[in-house]
C-alpha positions, -999 to 999 in steps of 0.1 A, spaced: 481 -518 -820 475 -544 -799 447 -564 -783 418 -543 -758 423 -573 -737 465 -573 -730 464 -568 -697 453 -602 -694 487 -615 -701 513 -622 -678 536 -595 -690 513 -568 -689 505 -575 -655 543 -573 -645 551 -547 -672 526 -526 -686 505 -492 -665 473 -492 -655 464 -458 -640 475 -427 -662 505 -415 -634 518 -444 -641 524 -441 -676 560 -450 -692 573 -459 -725 547 -465 -753 554 -509 -760 569 -515 -797 578 -542 -817 618 -530 -805 608 -528 -765 589 -557 -754 603 -588 -745 569 -610 -741 529 -607 -759 546 -582 -783 512 -581 -804 486 -580 -776 509 -551 -756 522 -530 -788 513 -494 -788 502 -492 -754 518 -474 -723 543 -496 -704 544 -492 -662 574 -462 -656 585 -485 -630 595 -509 -661 627 -504 -678 636 -516 -709 672 -541 -712 687 -537 -749 710 -561 -761 703 -594 -748 725 -629 -755 694 -639 -779 694 -604 -796 656 -597 -774 652 -568 -753 645 -577 -717 615 -557 -701 628 -549 -656 599 -545 -630 615 -524 -603 600 -545 -578 621 -576 -567 602 -610 -569 617 -639 -546 600 -674 -541 600 -681 -504 586 -710 -485 554 -708 -472 558 -708 -435 518 -714 -428 519 -747 -443 522 -773 -416 543 -794 -445 565 -766 -444 566 -756 -405 559 -781 -383 560 -758 -356 528 -739 -361 505 -734 -332 478 -739 -356 477 -760 -383 453 -751 -412 442 -778 -432 444 -778 -474 473 -775 -480 496 -788 -505 530 -805 -502 563 -788 -496 582 -771 -505 549 -747 -512 568 -721 -527 551 -684 -530 557 -657 -545 568 -624 -527 572 -590 -539 593 -561 -528 591 -525 -540 616 -498 -520 609 -459 -518 637 -444 -541 648 -423 -505 655 -458 -500 676 -470 -529 693 -439 -525 705 -449 -488 719 -481 -500 739 -462 -525 755 -442 -497 762 -472 -478 777 -490 -504 798 -464 -509 813 -455 -476 811 -498 -468 786 -486 -435 761 -507 -423 728 -503 -422 713 -483 -391 681 -467 -402 656 -492 -403 632 -494 -430 593 -489 -426 578 -516 -435 545 -523 -447 536 -560 -448 507 -568 -476 486 -604 -482 468 -600 -512 466 -621 -544 502 -612 -558 498 -584 -591 485 -553 -568 519 -535 -570 513 -528 -604 478 -532 -616 465 -513 -584 493 -490 -593 508 -490 -558 545 -476 -564 530 -442 -568 520 -443 -534 554 -454 -520 579 -440 -544 583 -403 -536 584 -407 -493 612 -398 -477 611 -419 -451 627 -456 -456 595 -466 -468 589 -498 -483 563 -533 -493 565 -569 -489 534 -587 -509 528 -618 -503 510 -638 -528 474 -653 -514 460 -684 -530 422 -688 -554 420 -725 -550 401 -743 -581 364 -741 -573 356 -769 -547 388 -766 -534 390 -746 -500 414 -712 -496 446 -718 -475 464 -691 -461 502 -678 -471 527 -666 -447 566 -656 -449 585 -655 -415 605 -633 -401 642 -654 -405 634 -659 -445 623 -618 -446 650 -612 -429 669 -634 -452 654 -626 -484 663 -583 -473 696 -594 -468 695 -613 -504 686 -582 -520 707 -555 -506 739 -575 -502 738 -569 -469 722 -567 -434 695 -549 -434 672 -526 -404 636 -531 -409 604 -531 -390 571 -539 -397 551 -506 -395 516 -516 -413 498 -549 -420 474 -554 -444 456 -578 -466 430 -580 -496 411 -601 -510 426 -640 -509 451 -625 -481 431 -624 -455 435 -664 -450 477 -650 -445 470 -625 -426 449 -650 -397 472 -678 -400 503 -653 -397 490 -635 -366 477 -668 -347 514 -686 -354 533 -657 -345 552 -657 -378 565 -624 -377 575 -601 -349 548 -571 -352 555 -555 -320 562 -522 -335 527 -528 -359 509 -496 -358 484 -502 -381 465 -528 -393 443 -524 -433 417 -547 -439 408 -538 -475 371 -554 -475 378 -589 -467 370 -586 -427 354 -623 -424 350 -645 -391 373 -669 -398 397 -678 -426 426 -705 -425 411 -728 -397 421 -696 -377 395 -669 -359 399 -635 -370 390 -617 -339 413 -639 -318 439 -632 -344 436 -593 -339 427 -602 -302 464 -618 -300 482 -593 -321 468 -563 -299 485 -576 -267 517 -570 -288 517 -538 -302 515 -505 -282 483 -499 -286 483 -461 -278 497 -456 -313 478 -489 -331 449 -483 -353 421 -506 -370 412 -499 -400 383 -518 -425 372 -508 -454 337 -528 -457 327 -521 -493 304 -548 -509 286 -580 -494 312 -605 -505 336 -593 -488 324 -594 -450 306 -615 -427 270 -602 -418 247 -605 -385 218 -619 -408 205 -619 -441 197 -583 -443 241 -580 -451 235 -539 -434 257 -548 -403 288 -567 -395 286 -592 -374 284 -581 -336 316 -595 -327 335 -578 -358 319 -549 -343 328 -553 -315 366 -545 -329 354 -512 -334 345 -496 -306 326 -463 -313 328 -478 -349 363 -458 -352 381 -467 -379 352 -490 -396 345 -469 -434 313 -476 -442 302 -449 -466 320 -464 -498 294 -498 -492 272 -500 -524 275 -460 -525 269 -455 -565 287 -424 -565 322 -441 -549 311 -463 -578 314 -437 -607 344 -430 -590 365 -456 -591 347 -469 -627 358 -433 -641 392 -435 -633 397 -473 -647 382 -462 -677 403 -428 -680 437 -446 -683 420 -469 -710 407 -440 -730 438 -422 -730 458 -449 -738 435 -461 -766 428 -494 -754 389 -486 -757 371 -464 -778 336 -442 -766 306 -458 -780 292 -430 -786 292 -389 -784 269 -393 -750 289 -408 -733 320 -391 -740 307 -357 -729 293 -375 -696 332 -389 -690 350 -357 -698 329 -333 -680 331 -355 -652 370 -361 -658 375 -317 -655 366 -323 -616 382 -356 -603 409 -354 -584 445 -367 -591 450 -407 -578 465 -403 -541 448 -377 -529 407 -384 -521 400 -394 -488 374 -420 -483 364 -407 -445 374 -379 -430 367 -394 -390 392 -424 -395 417 -402 -414 417 -382 -383 413 -410 -358 444 -422 -378 470 -388 -380 452 -371 -354 426 -341 -354 452 -316 -365 462 -332 -392 467 -314 -425 438 -317 -454 462 -293 -475 460 -314 -512 431 -333 -501 400 -340 -506 372 -356 -490 352 -383 -508 318 -369 -491 323 -333 -500 336 -340 -528 304 -358 -545 279 -337 -525 293 -312 -549 295 -333 -583 267 -353 -578 252 -340 -609 283 -347 -627 283 -382 -615 249 -392 -620 250 -386 -656 281 -405 -661 268 -433 -641 239 -436 -665 258 -458 -682 268 -481 -656 247 -508 -670 260 -542 -672 290 -561 -676 271 -579 -705 266 -550 -726 295 -542 -740 290 -504 -743 279 -494 -709 312 -487 -683 309 -523 -665 307 -537 -702 338 -514 -715 355 -520 -681 351 -560 -678 349 -573 -713 383 -560 -717 398 -564 -688 411 -535 -677 416 -545 -640 441 -575 -652 408 -602 -651 373 -603 -661 358 -598 -627 336 -628 -620 304 -638 -630 279 -606 -616 279 -569 -617 298 -551 -589 332 -565 -586 345 -529 -592 333 -518 -557 358 -546 -546 382 -549 -567 387 -513 -575 395 -499 -541 431 -498 -533 437 -483 -563 417 -453 -554 426 -450 -517 455 -475 -507 475 -440 -504 460 -431 -472 470 -462 -449 494 -488 -469 518 -465 -460 536 -459 -429 
């Protein structure tokens, strides 16, 4: 058996499953290529393949997203033509990892083109996601894209968490580099349109500096999604100015701005109460349409997302139940938790994005679900505790680094970090 904190390893962050719906092979001595002792007996991600018979006698592991190092075109040392030149960037070439994932239908289309030796005609519907860099695997995002049939793909642009005392800076690719990267992946010129832009955590800096410098062609963008990182400024750029510039380039009848407000640390507020967003940020959401606030320090939301994070760890025998009472509360709630990728965070926003007549078949509305199951949620929530308590919900999650890192120094990081695994399905894919 491996070690409970195995998800901290760089190989696990790429190759292993963080959620039950992505369980694949079980790691063993014969099918892992790195950190074998730590990862042994836990599940790989179903999107990870094992390649036997390498020259050195070891197996190889291959995750089915493509990682390419691209120059940071938002760095003035790399790109002298920037309109806004952010500070704090390193010297050129400032290579940053960009990750690409393509739906199964898109890959099938490519194979058909190869067989017939035809050019690419049907454009990719592309999501460009500015985040930290590990979200495709540790947040289980590929499950949200893989089975969609409308030429879906996601590009994840890694952000920067600087050393303590240093400023964040933004990372972005350019339209030309994105085009070249896709050509190198598929071996042909690829047609694509950017339909969705999104940001999470440090990615807000990359989004801001990308928009204000016109680094990507955004005329076809229909959705901008901000995952609990709505700040007034970032990367020497004003967020409102960047978003308003985007609005001048898109089809305003189709464009939707969505923001999840979940934590105090993830947003800029009007005053010390940290209840209402800063007025200039609120002005981006007339009538608050597109602003999702019902998760903001909602303990029932915290119970849902922490339960989801624990489920794969218990099912994978990464951790054990601390006592029978905890186990009963967990299992009682497990019986009513819907499968991942079906919970609607806020019905009004869902209809704002997809239309009043959108089908809700197979979906669960968060507010309705917590009302119907509040007793079970609260029984489970009695064990939330602090991350300092190894037998509490938070202690089990963060002391064992179940999300792939340790969660910072204070309680509550789960409200921010576990948002996308639960609700990323709603608006990240086009």
